[in-house]
C-alpha positions in Angstrom: 0.0 0.2 -0.3 1.4 3.7 -0.8 2.4 5.9 2.1 -1.1 7.8 2.8 1.3 10.9 3.4 2.3 11.2 0.1 1.1 13.6 -2.3 -0.2 11.1 -4.7 -3.2 11.5 -7.1 -4.7 8.0 -5.2 -4.0 10.1 -2.0 -5.6 13.2 -3.4 -9.0 11.2 -4.5 -9.1 9.7 -1.1 -8.8 13.1 0.5 -11.4 14.7 -1.9 -13.6 12.3 -1.0 -13.7 12.8 3.0 -11.7 9.8 3.8 -8.3 10.7 4.2 -8.0 14.0 6.2 -6.1 17.4 4.8 -2.7 16.7 4.4 -0.2 18.1 7.0 3.1 18.2 5.8 4.2 19.5 9.8 1.6 17.3 11.4 1.9 13.6 12.5 1.7 10.7 9.9 -0.7 8.1 9.2 0.4 4.7 9.2 -1.1 2.0 6.6 -3.9 0.5 9.4 -5.0 3.5 10.0 -5.9 4.4 6.5 -7.6 0.8 6.2 -9.5 1.4 9.2 -10.5 4.9 7.8 -11.7 3.6 4.5 -13.4 0.9 6.3 -15.7 3.0 8.5 -16.6 5.6 5.3 -17.7 2.8 3.0 -19.9 1.5 6.1 -21.4 4.6 7.0 -22.3 5.4 3.5 -23.8 2.0 2.7 -25.3 1.3 6.1 -26.1 4.5 7.8 -23.3 4.1 10.0 -25.3 1.8 12.1 -23.9 -2.2 10.4 -26.7 -4.2 9.6 -29.7 -2.4 11.5 -27.8 1.4 11.0 -30.3 2.2 8.5 -33.5 1.1 10.6 -31.8 2.9 13.6 -31.2 5.9 11.7 -34.7 6.2 10.6 -36.3 5.9 14.1 -34.0 8.9 15.4 -35.2 11.1 12.3 -37.2 14.0 12.9 -40.3 14.6 11.1 -38.2 17.1 8.2 -35.9 14.4 7.9 -38.3 11.6 7.3 -39.8 14.0 4.6 -36.6 14.4 3.6 -35.7 10.6 2.9 -39.7 10.3 1.6 -39.1 13.0 -1.2 -35.8 11.2 -1.8 -37.4 7.8 -2.4 -40.1 9.3 -4.3 -37.5 11.0 -6.5 -35.7 7.6 -6.9 -38.9 5.9 -7.7 -39.9 8.8 -10.7 -36.3 8.0 -11.9 -36.9 4.3 -12.4 -40.3 5.3 -14.1 -38.9 7.9 -16.8 -36.0 5.2 -17.3 -39.1 2.7 -18.0 -41.2 5.3 -19.9 -38.1 5.7 -21.9 -37.2 2.6 -22.8 -40.8 1.7 -23.6 -40.9 4.8 -26.3 -37.7 3.9 -28.2 -39.1 0.2 -28.2 -42.2 1.8 -29.8 -40.3 3.7 -31.9 -38.3 1.2 -33.4 -41.3 -1.0 -34.1 -43.2 2.3 -35.6 -41.6 1.6 -39.2 -45.0 1.6 -41.2 -47.3 4.1 -40.8 -49.4 3.7 -44.2 -50.9 1.9 -46.6 -49.1 0.4 -49.2 -50.8 -1.0 -52.5 -48.9 -4.8 -53.6 -49.5 -7.6 -56.2 -49.4 -10.9 -56.4 -45.5 -10.8 -56.8 -45.1 -8.8 -53.7 -47.1 -10.6 -51.8 -44.3 -13.4 -50.2 -42.0 -10.5 -49.6 -44.3 -8.2 -48.2 -46.5 -10.8 -46.0 -44.9 -14.1 -45.6 -41.5 -12.3 -44.9 -43.0 -9.1 -43.2 -40.6 -9.5 -39.9 -41.0 -11.5 -37.1 -43.9 -10.9 -34.8 -44.8 -8.1 -37.0 -48.9 -8.4 -37.6 -49.8 -7.3 -41.3 -53.5 -6.8 -42.3 -53.7 -7.1 -46.1 -57.1 -5.7 -47.6 -58.5 -7.3 -50.9 -60.8 -4.8 -52.5 -62.4 -4.0 -56.0 -62.6 -0.4 -57.8 -66.6 0.6 -57.8 -67.4 -1.1 -54.6 -68.9 1.5 -52.1 -67.6 -0.8 -49.0 -64.1 -1.3 -50.3 -63.5 2.5 -50.6 -64.9 3.1 -47.2 -62.3 0.5 -45.8 -59.8 1.7 -47.8 -60.2 5.0 -46.0 -60.5 3.4 -42.6 -57.3 1.3 -42.9 -55.6 4.5 -44.0 -56.2 6.3 -40.7 -55.3 2.9 -38.5 -51.9 3.0 -40.5 -51.3 6.3 -39.2 -52.2 5.5 -35.8 -50.5 2.2 -35.6 -47.4 2.4 -37.4 -46.2 -0.9 -35.8 -48.8 -2.7 -37.8 -48.4 -3.2 -41.5 -51.4 -2.2 -43.6 -51.2 -3.1 -47.5 -54.4 -3.4 -50.0 -54.6 -5.2 -53.4 -57.0 -5.2 -56.2 -58.8 -8.7 -55.5 -58.2 -10.4 -58.9 -54.7 -8.9 -59.3 -53.5 -10.6 -55.9 -56.0 -13.6 -56.5 -57.5 -14.4 -59.7 -61.1 -15.2 -60.0 -61.7 -13.8 -56.4 -65.3 -13.1 -56.4 -66.7 -9.9 -55.7 -69.4 -11.0 -53.4 -66.7 -11.6 -51.0 -65.4 -7.8 -50.8 -64.2 -6.5 -49.0 -61.8 -9.2 -47.3 -59.4 -8.7 -44.8 -56.6 -11.4 -43.8 -54.4 -10.8 -40.9 -50.9 -12.6 -40.7 -48.1 -12.9 -38.1 -45.3 -14.8 -38.5 -46.2 -16.2 -42.1 -49.4 -17.5 -40.5 -53.0 -16.2 -41.3 -54.2 -15.0 -37.7 -57.9 -14.2 -39.0 -60.2 -12.8 -41.7 -63.2 -10.9 -42.3 -64.7 -11.7 -45.6 -67.8 -9.7 -47.1 -70.0 -7.0 -46.2 -72.2 -8.6 -43.4 -68.8 -9.4 -41.6 -67.7 -6.0 -41.5 -70.8 -4.3 -40.9 -72.1 -2.8 -44.0 -71.9 0.8 -45.0 -72.5 1.5 -41.3 -68.9 0.6 -40.3 -66.9 3.1 -38.6 -63.6 3.2 -38.4 -63.3 2.9 -34.4 -65.4 -0.2 -35.1 -62.8 -1.5 -37.9 -60.2 -0.7 -35.1 -62.1 -3.0 -32.5 -62.3 -6.0 -35.2 -58.7 -5.9 -35.9 -57.7 -5.7 -32.3 -60.1 -8.7 -31.3 -58.0 -10.5 -34.1 -54.4 -9.4 -32.4 -53.6 -7.0 -35.1 -53.0 -3.9 -33.1 -53.4 -2.6 -29.5 -56.5 -0.5 -29.3 -57.3 1.9 -26.4 -60.9 1.6 -26.8 -62.4 0.1 -23.6 -65.5 -1.5 -25.4 -67.2 -2.5 -28.5 -68.2 0.4 -30.8 -70.9 -1.9 -31.9 -72.8 -2.1 -28.9 -73.7 2.1 -28.8 -74.6 1.6 -32.6 -76.7 -1.1 -32.2 -78.5 0.5 -29.0 -79.0 3.6 -30.8 -80.8 1.5 -33.6 -83.1 -0.2 -31.0 -83.9 3.4 -29.7 -85.0 4.2 -33.2 -86.9 0.9 -33.7 -88.8 1.6 -30.2 -89.9 4.9 -31.4 -90.9 3.7 -34.6 -93.2 0.8 -33.2 -94.6 3.4 -30.7 -95.4 5.7 -33.3 -96.9 2.8 -35.6 -99.0 2.3 -33.0 -101.2 5.6 -33.5 -103.6 6.5 -36.5 -104.8 9.6 -38.2 -107.9 10.4 -36.3 -107.3 8.4 -33.3 -107.8 10.2 -30.0 -108.4 10.3 -26.2 -111.9 12.1 -26.6 -113.1 8.9 -28.5 
C-alpha cells in the first residue's frame, strides 16, 4: 500500500472523498492500518447509515419529521427516475417498431416478400378490394387512418383479382390478418364488416380482436350503434301504434 502521507493522485482522491484528512506536511504521519480503518469506516457509513446491518433502521427511528420527509422525497425521486427510465425504454421500443404508418399497394409478386417475410412478430393487415365497390372504398379510407394511428402494424391493400385470380366480388371487402407467416384471422364480405355503416372505430375494434393491433378503446363501439338502432326502432314502433283520427276523446 502507498504511504498515505505521500502527495499522490490516489491519496488526493481519498482526501477529496473525505476518507483521508487534509495533508499536513508538519503534522503526524498516518500509518497503513489507520488508512485501512478509515476507509472501512467511511464505506460502512455510506452504505449502512453508520450502524452496521441495522444502522439504516436505527437511523430512521432517530430521525425528526423533517428528516423523514426528506428521506421520503428522496425515495419518491428515485421511484420517479426509475419510472422515467422505464417509459423512455418503452417509447424507444415503440419507435423502433413504428416503421410503417401508411398503406402500401401490392401485387401478387409482392405477396411473399410483403406478407410472409414481413418480419418476426410483425402483424400484417391485407385488404382485398375492387374498384367501384363503395364498401371497399370506405374500408380503404379507414385503414389509411388506422395505419397512421398504429405504425407498428403493416397495412397493405391489393385489387382482389390481381392478388388472387377470379376472386369473387361477393366476398369483398376481404381482410386477411397475418403474423409470423400464419393467417391469424379474416373478415370476409359486407356482413362480416357491418356494411356501409362501418366506422373506423368499429374496424379498429375488429382488428384488435384478431390481435393485429392494441387498441385504446375500452368497449366494442358496435354496442353503441346497436343501442341507437334499438332506440329508433322503439320510437318507430310506438309511432306505428297511432293512427290518424285516433284521440283520447273517442
